[in-house]
N, C-alpha and C positions, 0 to 999 in steps of 0.2 A: 145112443142115448137111451137110458131106460125107459120103460113103459110106466107112466104114473099110475094108470089104472091097475095093472098088474101088481105094482109096488103096494097100492092100498089094499088089495085083495090078500096079499102076502101079510100085511101088517094086521089085518082083521083076522086072519087065519092064526097068527102068532098070539094075539091078544086073547083068543079063545082058550088057548093052552095054559094061560097063567092061572095058576092056583092062588086065589085071593083068600087073605086071612079072614077067619071068621070075626064077628063083632066082639066076641068075648077077648080073642087073642090081640085084636087092635086096642082094646080098653086096657088091658094087662100090659102091653108094650108101651102105651101112651102114658099110663102110670108110672112105670119105671123111669121112662124118659124124664117126666116131671121131677120125680124123687132124685135122680141122679144130677138134675140142673140145680135143685135146691142144695144138695150136698156139695156140690162143686162150688156154688156161690158162697156157702158158709165156710168152706175151706180157704177160699181166696179172701174173705172178709177177715179171718183170723190171721191169716199170713200177712196181709196189709197192715193190721192192727199191730202185730207184732213187729214188723219192719219199722213201722213209723215210730214205735217206741223205742226201738233200738237205735235208730238214727237221732232221735230226740236226746236219748241218753248220750251218745257219743258228742253231740253238738254241745250239751250241757258241760261235759268234761273239760272242753277247750276253754271255757269262760273263767 
């Protein structure tokens, strides 16, 4: 069985090697994610509207 103390020391050592993004990089990336979520939401709203309109027109044809 592995030694938990050694494992934690290795985790700490590996964590020190991580290159963390700067505050500016984090804000830019967050902004891009928010913009992409808004763009995807608008896309799906438009697709939903178009499909609903299309199905509505098809159902009216049968009347």
